C-alpha beads as a LAMMPS data file, in Angstrom:
LAMMPS data file: protein, C-alpha beads

398 atoms
397 bonds

1 atom types
1 bond types

-500.0 500.0 xlo xhi
-500.0 500.0 ylo yhi
-500.0 500.0 zlo zhi

Masses

1 110.0

Atoms # bond

1 1 1 368.167 25.114 323.742
2 1 1 367.011 21.460 324.120
3 1 1 364.451 20.183 326.772
4 1 1 367.347 18.435 328.519
5 1 1 369.177 21.741 328.797
6 1 1 365.909 23.303 329.962
7 1 1 365.506 20.695 332.516
8 1 1 368.793 21.160 334.183
9 1 1 368.524 24.911 334.698
10 1 1 366.845 25.999 338.045
11 1 1 365.234 29.048 336.566
12 1 1 361.971 28.829 335.003
13 1 1 362.232 28.844 331.170
14 1 1 360.170 31.392 329.478
15 1 1 357.168 30.591 327.169
16 1 1 359.251 31.435 324.145
17 1 1 361.771 28.945 325.011
18 1 1 359.219 26.113 325.347
19 1 1 357.039 27.227 322.466
20 1 1 358.986 25.443 319.694
21 1 1 359.077 22.282 321.628
22 1 1 355.289 22.458 322.400
23 1 1 354.666 23.204 318.555
24 1 1 356.742 20.094 317.785
25 1 1 354.688 17.901 320.240
26 1 1 351.640 19.298 318.341
27 1 1 352.864 18.130 315.167
28 1 1 353.860 14.809 316.459
29 1 1 350.341 14.233 317.871
30 1 1 348.847 14.959 314.567
31 1 1 351.127 12.650 312.481
32 1 1 351.884 9.987 314.979
33 1 1 351.793 6.349 313.608
34 1 1 352.787 2.922 314.820
35 1 1 356.184 3.121 313.121
36 1 1 357.638 6.418 314.459
37 1 1 361.248 6.937 314.170
38 1 1 363.803 6.652 317.005
39 1 1 364.348 10.409 316.817
40 1 1 360.744 11.120 317.594
41 1 1 360.776 8.947 320.609
42 1 1 363.819 10.524 321.898
43 1 1 362.149 13.948 321.667
44 1 1 359.300 12.595 323.655
45 1 1 361.776 11.344 326.329
46 1 1 363.567 14.582 326.430
47 1 1 360.319 16.403 327.160
48 1 1 359.509 13.989 329.935
49 1 1 362.897 14.901 331.346
50 1 1 361.705 18.556 331.411
51 1 1 358.541 17.557 333.182
52 1 1 360.357 15.523 335.940
53 1 1 362.681 18.339 336.577
54 1 1 359.748 20.735 336.947
55 1 1 358.545 18.477 339.882
56 1 1 361.563 19.265 341.917
57 1 1 361.090 20.751 345.569
58 1 1 362.982 23.779 344.888
59 1 1 361.358 27.315 344.415
60 1 1 362.263 28.809 341.020
61 1 1 363.707 32.287 340.749
62 1 1 363.528 34.796 337.866
63 1 1 360.114 33.694 336.652
64 1 1 360.305 35.178 333.193
65 1 1 357.029 33.688 331.902
66 1 1 354.848 35.197 334.515
67 1 1 353.286 31.759 335.170
68 1 1 353.978 29.438 338.312
69 1 1 356.186 26.571 337.536
70 1 1 353.377 24.110 338.580
71 1 1 351.062 25.705 336.106
72 1 1 353.579 25.513 333.195
73 1 1 354.314 21.985 334.263
74 1 1 350.725 20.921 333.993
75 1 1 350.376 22.624 330.618
76 1 1 353.402 20.686 329.254
77 1 1 352.457 17.443 330.947
78 1 1 348.969 17.903 329.423
79 1 1 350.394 18.317 326.017
80 1 1 352.475 15.069 326.403
81 1 1 349.605 13.096 327.900
82 1 1 347.353 14.203 325.053
83 1 1 350.144 12.916 322.628
84 1 1 350.064 9.549 324.281
85 1 1 346.322 9.081 323.060
86 1 1 346.040 5.514 321.608
87 1 1 346.024 5.049 317.864
88 1 1 342.520 3.397 318.002
89 1 1 341.065 6.945 318.685
90 1 1 342.872 8.430 315.547
91 1 1 341.647 5.469 313.516
92 1 1 338.142 6.620 314.301
93 1 1 339.101 10.045 313.039
94 1 1 335.753 11.401 311.236
95 1 1 337.283 11.909 307.838
96 1 1 334.394 13.836 306.306
97 1 1 334.872 16.527 308.774
98 1 1 338.345 17.397 307.255
99 1 1 336.773 19.026 304.314
100 1 1 334.531 21.072 306.666
101 1 1 337.721 21.930 308.569
102 1 1 339.670 22.949 305.467
103 1 1 336.829 25.312 304.240
104 1 1 336.250 26.854 307.608
105 1 1 339.943 27.415 308.004
106 1 1 340.266 29.020 304.591
107 1 1 337.277 31.368 304.988
108 1 1 337.591 31.872 308.785
109 1 1 333.917 31.815 308.887
110 1 1 331.432 29.056 309.720
111 1 1 328.698 30.595 307.482
112 1 1 331.062 31.017 304.525
113 1 1 332.236 27.334 304.849
114 1 1 328.422 26.306 305.127
115 1 1 327.425 28.216 302.032
116 1 1 330.437 26.535 299.992
117 1 1 329.641 23.046 301.357
118 1 1 325.762 23.514 301.100
119 1 1 325.428 22.736 304.825
120 1 1 323.757 24.678 307.576
121 1 1 326.048 26.594 310.016
122 1 1 324.944 24.251 312.846
123 1 1 326.077 21.299 310.891
124 1 1 329.485 22.755 310.223
125 1 1 329.694 23.717 314.008
126 1 1 328.837 20.031 314.915
127 1 1 331.255 18.630 312.510
128 1 1 334.046 20.850 313.820
129 1 1 333.236 19.787 317.431
130 1 1 333.556 16.182 316.403
131 1 1 336.934 16.705 314.893
132 1 1 338.237 18.663 317.892
133 1 1 336.925 15.899 320.256
134 1 1 338.714 13.278 318.066
135 1 1 342.061 15.216 318.112
136 1 1 341.883 16.383 321.636
137 1 1 342.553 19.979 320.693
138 1 1 340.553 23.086 320.181
139 1 1 341.346 24.181 316.378
140 1 1 339.374 27.354 316.475
141 1 1 338.644 30.277 318.694
142 1 1 336.037 33.138 318.489
143 1 1 337.095 36.374 316.788
144 1 1 334.200 38.959 316.210
145 1 1 331.703 37.333 314.009
146 1 1 334.138 34.795 312.620
147 1 1 336.836 32.414 313.887
148 1 1 340.619 32.095 313.853
149 1 1 342.813 29.090 313.850
150 1 1 344.405 28.216 317.325
151 1 1 348.197 27.299 317.020
152 1 1 347.114 23.741 316.798
153 1 1 344.649 24.538 314.019
154 1 1 347.233 26.283 312.163
155 1 1 349.463 23.248 312.153
156 1 1 346.624 20.966 311.275
157 1 1 345.277 23.289 308.489
158 1 1 348.475 23.242 306.462
159 1 1 348.539 19.407 306.518
160 1 1 344.831 18.962 305.730
161 1 1 344.766 21.499 302.864
162 1 1 347.808 19.930 301.291
163 1 1 346.439 16.261 301.757
164 1 1 342.940 17.281 300.345
165 1 1 344.479 18.805 297.273
166 1 1 346.742 15.577 296.746
167 1 1 343.753 13.436 297.288
168 1 1 341.802 15.349 294.830
169 1 1 344.567 15.407 292.183
170 1 1 344.958 11.522 292.529
171 1 1 341.149 10.992 292.103
172 1 1 341.388 13.211 289.011
173 1 1 344.107 11.202 287.513
174 1 1 342.267 7.932 288.273
175 1 1 338.954 9.135 286.886
176 1 1 340.497 10.319 283.636
177 1 1 342.983 7.507 283.065
178 1 1 342.837 6.409 279.468
179 1 1 340.483 9.342 278.485
180 1 1 340.956 12.254 276.402
181 1 1 337.771 13.941 277.569
182 1 1 335.532 13.505 280.510
183 1 1 333.729 15.914 282.770
184 1 1 334.633 19.594 282.773
185 1 1 333.231 21.797 285.602
186 1 1 333.416 25.525 284.657
187 1 1 332.360 28.246 287.081
188 1 1 331.761 31.861 286.124
189 1 1 329.393 34.718 286.976
190 1 1 326.108 35.138 285.084
191 1 1 327.259 38.230 283.004
192 1 1 330.157 36.258 281.520
193 1 1 328.056 33.149 281.000
194 1 1 325.301 35.004 278.938
195 1 1 327.456 37.835 277.524
196 1 1 330.439 35.593 276.002
197 1 1 330.317 31.843 277.009
198 1 1 326.758 31.171 275.780
199 1 1 327.688 32.557 272.348
200 1 1 330.947 30.780 271.770
201 1 1 330.710 27.345 273.765
202 1 1 329.229 25.474 270.882
203 1 1 332.383 25.739 268.978
204 1 1 334.370 24.035 271.777
205 1 1 331.724 21.426 272.208
206 1 1 331.634 20.724 268.480
207 1 1 335.563 20.284 268.277
208 1 1 335.784 18.228 271.497
209 1 1 332.690 15.991 271.693
210 1 1 334.385 13.768 274.245
211 1 1 334.414 16.576 276.858
212 1 1 331.200 16.981 278.953
213 1 1 330.875 20.579 280.011
214 1 1 328.972 21.522 283.235
215 1 1 328.599 25.365 283.772
216 1 1 328.065 26.645 287.192
217 1 1 326.872 30.158 287.816
218 1 1 328.445 32.039 290.840
219 1 1 328.767 35.431 292.321
220 1 1 332.011 36.897 290.695
221 1 1 333.760 37.247 294.026
222 1 1 333.240 33.456 294.903
223 1 1 334.439 31.971 291.721
224 1 1 338.121 31.441 292.776
225 1 1 337.006 30.083 296.190
226 1 1 334.964 27.015 294.650
227 1 1 336.894 23.901 295.358
228 1 1 335.279 21.308 293.150
229 1 1 335.542 23.000 289.681
230 1 1 338.133 22.535 287.033
231 1 1 338.101 26.154 285.617
232 1 1 336.887 29.388 286.827
233 1 1 336.406 32.678 284.836
234 1 1 336.030 35.815 286.823
235 1 1 336.533 39.666 286.707
236 1 1 339.321 41.096 288.943
237 1 1 342.878 42.106 289.327
238 1 1 344.510 38.637 289.280
239 1 1 346.784 36.983 291.863
240 1 1 344.552 34.615 293.709
241 1 1 346.404 32.491 296.207
242 1 1 347.212 28.760 295.322
243 1 1 345.713 29.308 291.887
244 1 1 347.185 29.325 288.460
245 1 1 345.550 32.394 286.645
246 1 1 346.129 34.445 283.596
247 1 1 344.497 37.406 281.986
248 1 1 341.941 36.952 279.122
249 1 1 341.279 40.584 278.323
250 1 1 341.417 44.020 280.155
251 1 1 338.076 45.576 280.554
252 1 1 337.070 48.999 279.321
253 1 1 333.468 50.144 279.102
254 1 1 331.461 52.245 276.763
255 1 1 327.814 53.024 276.349
256 1 1 325.841 50.430 273.932
257 1 1 322.235 50.548 272.966
258 1 1 319.842 49.004 270.393
259 1 1 318.958 50.734 267.131
260 1 1 315.517 50.432 268.156
261 1 1 316.071 52.972 270.941
262 1 1 316.804 55.650 268.409
263 1 1 313.336 55.025 266.947
264 1 1 311.692 54.980 270.343
265 1 1 313.161 58.364 271.333
266 1 1 312.902 59.908 267.977
267 1 1 316.661 60.687 267.244
268 1 1 320.060 59.201 267.058
269 1 1 322.297 59.575 270.247
270 1 1 325.596 61.185 268.948
271 1 1 326.267 63.785 271.997
272 1 1 326.436 63.125 275.548
273 1 1 323.538 65.518 276.229
274 1 1 321.323 63.136 274.052
275 1 1 321.482 60.662 277.016
276 1 1 318.972 62.939 278.794
277 1 1 316.210 61.433 276.716
278 1 1 317.215 57.755 277.301
279 1 1 317.046 55.429 280.364
280 1 1 320.457 54.646 281.863
281 1 1 320.757 50.998 282.731
282 1 1 322.695 50.278 285.786
283 1 1 323.986 46.952 287.322
284 1 1 325.718 48.755 290.295
285 1 1 324.622 51.818 292.253
286 1 1 325.165 53.964 289.464
287 1 1 328.814 54.617 290.200
288 1 1 330.164 53.601 286.820
289 1 1 327.695 55.971 284.965
290 1 1 328.487 58.782 287.115
291 1 1 332.277 58.171 286.488
292 1 1 331.656 57.895 282.679
293 1 1 329.516 61.036 282.458
294 1 1 332.311 62.909 284.500
295 1 1 335.103 61.850 282.351
296 1 1 332.991 62.368 279.193
297 1 1 332.582 66.065 280.147
298 1 1 328.887 66.122 281.289
299 1 1 328.209 69.606 282.852
300 1 1 325.291 68.639 285.039
301 1 1 325.019 64.948 286.009
302 1 1 321.581 65.348 287.664
303 1 1 319.811 65.767 284.238
304 1 1 320.754 62.142 283.568
305 1 1 318.859 60.855 286.464
306 1 1 316.398 58.527 284.524
307 1 1 317.755 55.008 285.392
308 1 1 316.935 51.294 285.660
309 1 1 318.779 49.212 288.267
310 1 1 319.359 45.461 288.163
311 1 1 321.838 43.227 289.951
312 1 1 323.418 41.397 287.009
313 1 1 325.045 43.097 283.951
314 1 1 323.792 40.253 281.633
315 1 1 320.355 41.537 282.504
316 1 1 321.380 45.106 281.650
317 1 1 322.839 43.961 278.187
318 1 1 319.469 42.113 277.457
319 1 1 317.527 45.240 278.376
320 1 1 319.714 47.291 276.088
321 1 1 319.354 44.798 273.335
322 1 1 315.536 45.077 273.674
323 1 1 315.661 48.882 273.352
324 1 1 314.972 49.630 276.906
325 1 1 318.016 51.973 277.309
326 1 1 321.737 52.449 277.387
327 1 1 324.028 50.148 279.240
328 1 1 327.817 50.529 280.086
329 1 1 329.370 47.322 278.561
330 1 1 333.005 46.132 277.816
331 1 1 334.025 44.932 274.302
332 1 1 334.378 41.348 275.679
333 1 1 330.769 41.029 276.443
334 1 1 329.195 43.132 273.686
335 1 1 331.424 42.223 270.731
336 1 1 329.094 39.583 269.247
337 1 1 326.049 41.914 269.391
338 1 1 328.067 44.762 267.984
339 1 1 329.228 42.669 265.094
340 1 1 325.548 41.499 264.555
341 1 1 324.216 45.003 264.817
342 1 1 321.766 44.210 267.596
343 1 1 323.808 46.774 269.804
344 1 1 325.688 49.998 268.519
345 1 1 328.164 52.078 270.405
346 1 1 327.214 55.687 269.971
347 1 1 330.502 57.087 271.378
348 1 1 334.164 56.074 270.809
349 1 1 335.034 57.202 274.490
350 1 1 335.520 54.242 277.093
351 1 1 336.695 54.295 280.686
352 1 1 338.923 51.749 282.557
353 1 1 336.948 49.390 284.770
354 1 1 340.073 48.795 286.948
355 1 1 340.504 45.102 286.214
356 1 1 340.036 42.372 283.556
357 1 1 338.613 38.933 282.781
358 1 1 340.869 36.213 284.061
359 1 1 340.848 32.265 283.968
360 1 1 341.824 30.473 287.170
361 1 1 342.343 26.734 288.075
362 1 1 344.210 24.828 290.651
363 1 1 347.665 23.216 289.845
364 1 1 345.925 19.866 290.005
365 1 1 343.252 20.681 287.622
366 1 1 345.825 22.137 285.153
367 1 1 347.160 18.542 284.680
368 1 1 343.975 17.290 283.305
369 1 1 343.749 16.787 279.630
370 1 1 340.020 18.208 279.285
371 1 1 341.188 21.401 281.235
372 1 1 344.032 21.853 278.985
373 1 1 341.836 21.376 276.019
374 1 1 339.438 23.974 277.075
375 1 1 342.375 26.460 278.176
376 1 1 343.916 26.217 274.997
377 1 1 340.615 26.990 273.155
378 1 1 339.519 29.770 275.513
379 1 1 342.953 31.495 275.597
380 1 1 343.268 31.182 271.745
381 1 1 340.020 33.038 271.263
382 1 1 341.504 35.953 273.259
383 1 1 344.790 35.764 271.569
384 1 1 346.461 34.478 274.679
385 1 1 347.523 30.782 273.628
386 1 1 351.090 31.366 274.660
387 1 1 350.005 31.722 278.464
388 1 1 349.114 28.008 278.712
389 1 1 352.417 26.794 276.992
390 1 1 354.502 28.976 279.558
391 1 1 352.352 27.594 282.531
392 1 1 353.085 23.941 281.374
393 1 1 356.855 24.739 280.677
394 1 1 357.412 26.390 283.990
395 1 1 354.848 25.261 286.569
396 1 1 356.889 26.330 289.544
397 1 1 356.712 29.979 288.351
398 1 1 352.806 30.048 288.259

Bonds

1 1 1 2
2 1 2 3
3 1 3 4
4 1 4 5
5 1 5 6
6 1 6 7
7 1 7 8
8 1 8 9
9 1 9 10
10 1 10 11
11 1 11 12
12 1 12 13
13 1 13 14
14 1 14 15
15 1 15 16
16 1 16 17
17 1 17 18
18 1 18 19
19 1 19 20
20 1 20 21
21 1 21 22
22 1 22 23
23 1 23 24
24 1 24 25
25 1 25 26
26 1 26 27
27 1 27 28
28 1 28 29
29 1 29 30
30 1 30 31
31 1 31 32
32 1 32 33
33 1 33 34
34 1 34 35
35 1 35 36
36 1 36 37
37 1 37 38
38 1 38 39
39 1 39 40
40 1 40 41
41 1 41 42
42 1 42 43
43 1 43 44
44 1 44 45
45 1 45 46
46 1 46 47
47 1 47 48
48 1 48 49
49 1 49 50
50 1 50 51
51 1 51 52
52 1 52 53
53 1 53 54
54 1 54 55
55 1 55 56
56 1 56 57
57 1 57 58
58 1 58 59
59 1 59 60
60 1 60 61
61 1 61 62
62 1 62 63
63 1 63 64
64 1 64 65
65 1 65 66
66 1 66 67
67 1 67 68
68 1 68 69
69 1 69 70
70 1 70 71
71 1 71 72
72 1 72 73
73 1 73 74
74 1 74 75
75 1 75 76
76 1 76 77
77 1 77 78
78 1 78 79
79 1 79 80
80 1 80 81
81 1 81 82
82 1 82 83
83 1 83 84
84 1 84 85
85 1 85 86
86 1 86 87
87 1 87 88
88 1 88 89
89 1 89 90
90 1 90 91
91 1 91 92
92 1 92 93
93 1 93 94
94 1 94 95
95 1 95 96
96 1 96 97
97 1 97 98
98 1 98 99
99 1 99 100
100 1 100 101
101 1 101 102
102 1 102 103
103 1 103 104
104 1 104 105
105 1 105 106
106 1 106 107
107 1 107 108
108 1 108 109
109 1 109 110
110 1 110 111
111 1 111 112
112 1 112 113
113 1 113 114
114 1 114 115
115 1 115 116
116 1 116 117
117 1 117 118
118 1 118 119
119 1 119 120
120 1 120 121
121 1 121 122
122 1 122 123
123 1 123 124
124 1 124 125
125 1 125 126
126 1 126 127
127 1 127 128
128 1 128 129
129 1 129 130
130 1 130 131
131 1 131 132
132 1 132 133
133 1 133 134
134 1 134 135
135 1 135 136
136 1 136 137
137 1 137 138
138 1 138 139
139 1 139 140
140 1 140 141
141 1 141 142
142 1 142 143
143 1 143 144
144 1 144 145
145 1 145 146
146 1 146 147
147 1 147 148
148 1 148 149
149 1 149 150
150 1 150 151
151 1 151 152
152 1 152 153
153 1 153 154
154 1 154 155
155 1 155 156
156 1 156 157
157 1 157 158
158 1 158 159
159 1 159 160
160 1 160 161
161 1 161 162
162 1 162 163
163 1 163 164
164 1 164 165
165 1 165 166
166 1 166 167
167 1 167 168
168 1 168 169
169 1 169 170
170 1 170 171
171 1 171 172
172 1 172 173
173 1 173 174
174 1 174 175
175 1 175 176
176 1 176 177
177 1 177 178
178 1 178 179
179 1 179 180
180 1 180 181
181 1 181 182
182 1 182 183
183 1 183 184
184 1 184 185
185 1 185 186
186 1 186 187
187 1 187 188
188 1 188 189
189 1 189 190
190 1 190 191
191 1 191 192
192 1 192 193
193 1 193 194
194 1 194 195
195 1 195 196
196 1 196 197
197 1 197 198
198 1 198 199
199 1 199 200
200 1 200 201
201 1 201 202
202 1 202 203
203 1 203 204
204 1 204 205
205 1 205 206
206 1 206 207
207 1 207 208
208 1 208 209
209 1 209 210
210 1 210 211
211 1 211 212
212 1 212 213
213 1 213 214
214 1 214 215
215 1 215 216
216 1 216 217
217 1 217 218
218 1 218 219
219 1 219 220
220 1 220 221
221 1 221 222
222 1 222 223
223 1 223 224
224 1 224 225
225 1 225 226
226 1 226 227
227 1 227 228
228 1 228 229
229 1 229 230
230 1 230 231
231 1 231 232
232 1 232 233
233 1 233 234
234 1 234 235
235 1 235 236
236 1 236 237
237 1 237 238
238 1 238 239
239 1 239 240
240 1 240 241
241 1 241 242
242 1 242 243
243 1 243 244
244 1 244 245
245 1 245 246
246 1 246 247
247 1 247 248
248 1 248 249
249 1 249 250
250 1 250 251
251 1 251 252
252 1 252 253
253 1 253 254
254 1 254 255
255 1 255 256
256 1 256 257
257 1 257 258
258 1 258 259
259 1 259 260
260 1 260 261
261 1 261 262
262 1 262 263
263 1 263 264
264 1 264 265
265 1 265 266
266 1 266 267
267 1 267 268
268 1 268 269
269 1 269 270
270 1 270 271
271 1 271 272
272 1 272 273
273 1 273 274
274 1 274 275
275 1 275 276
276 1 276 277
277 1 277 278
278 1 278 279
279 1 279 280
280 1 280 281
281 1 281 282
282 1 282 283
283 1 283 284
284 1 284 285
285 1 285 286
286 1 286 287
287 1 287 288
288 1 288 289
289 1 289 290
290 1 290 291
291 1 291 292
292 1 292 293
293 1 293 294
294 1 294 295
295 1 295 296
296 1 296 297
297 1 297 298
298 1 298 299
299 1 299 300
300 1 300 301
301 1 301 302
302 1 302 303
303 1 303 304
304 1 304 305
305 1 305 306
306 1 306 307
307 1 307 308
308 1 308 309
309 1 309 310
310 1 310 311
311 1 311 312
312 1 312 313
313 1 313 314
314 1 314 315
315 1 315 316
316 1 316 317
317 1 317 318
318 1 318 319
319 1 319 320
320 1 320 321
321 1 321 322
322 1 322 323
323 1 323 324
324 1 324 325
325 1 325 326
326 1 326 327
327 1 327 328
328 1 328 329
329 1 329 330
330 1 330 331
331 1 331 332
332 1 332 333
333 1 333 334
334 1 334 335
335 1 335 336
336 1 336 337
337 1 337 338
338 1 338 339
339 1 339 340
340 1 340 341
341 1 341 342
342 1 342 343
343 1 343 344
344 1 344 345
345 1 345 346
346 1 346 347
347 1 347 348
348 1 348 349
349 1 349 350
350 1 350 351
351 1 351 352
352 1 352 353
353 1 353 354
354 1 354 355
355 1 355 356
356 1 356 357
357 1 357 358
358 1 358 359
359 1 359 360
360 1 360 361
361 1 361 362
362 1 362 363
363 1 363 364
364 1 364 365
365 1 365 366
366 1 366 367
367 1 367 368
368 1 368 369
369 1 369 370
370 1 370 371
371 1 371 372
372 1 372 373
373 1 373 374
374 1 374 375
375 1 375 376
376 1 376 377
377 1 377 378
378 1 378 379
379 1 379 380
380 1 380 381
381 1 381 382
382 1 382 383
383 1 383 384
384 1 384 385
385 1 385 386
386 1 386 387
387 1 387 388
388 1 388 389
389 1 389 390
390 1 390 391
391 1 391 392
392 1 392 393
393 1 393 394
394 1 394 395
395 1 395 396
396 1 396 397
397 1 397 398
């Protein structure tokens, strides 16, 4: 039903009937320009017709919205009046706040947005208030400890996210025009940085001296959320929204230790029971070791209670290399040390870690020459070189 049809009926229309037109007005308000089409002006005129009809002297019957007609009329008139805000206000739109808005909308949390942008919570809140004041709309509402987008916020978020991605992509293309290399930002958790990347990156740097690599360490669960990187490497199950990603290697974990440990405890570890005499190295709360022991057939898990806990797997591997104890590690992170003999694997038995190492990047970053060079090298190291060719040949499928 059009606004003109709504305006001619003497029964109060429902909120559901008005909602599509209110939403279209919101969209019009956010993208208005001096050169609007005739159709847009027509829609505005139609809505004013609805408002004028609401001013009639009659008393409506069958109020399906539950709101007095005068109240509903004020709501619609307010929306239209806001949409008539002068263009000079929008020309003063605080553009730096758009990135803050996008991060807050994505996280639905002021504190997480502040952490990503290296701002304080109060600075994020201040920027959002400036943006809402400029637009004339509330973009967020409180929801527990976080925030949720209002209807206006949802409309605005889709536009801003797409626009920022387009701007970022254009800036990348300009910055690397005529270049085969350039700066390459790579984010990964410390465990991958020390366990694999630090041992192999020299080969890429030697083969591609024009690429300037910048390594950023991050918590594993945050890698895919970092906006200003070219490539992320993280452990997980895949399928991150708005990202191209592919599996590098599945992860199975098995005990490893240094030969020095055998000298220290006075025997070689060959049976599960021998682990009683060794320190078990944990990078979690001990869950992975308990699961490995159970699946390996350990009869009494309590006798393997000697443990050392650290918050990073890379640290646990370093402790194992130095003879401190036995760590549960994947082939991916221990392969170099196993080949060199600094680590040995006493048992052939491993357990599934329920995930794998993945590489992720945005569709815009995937178009950069330096990103493609690194991806081709990285995927080749894991025997997955065809994954990049598939992504480039069928970008819409990624």
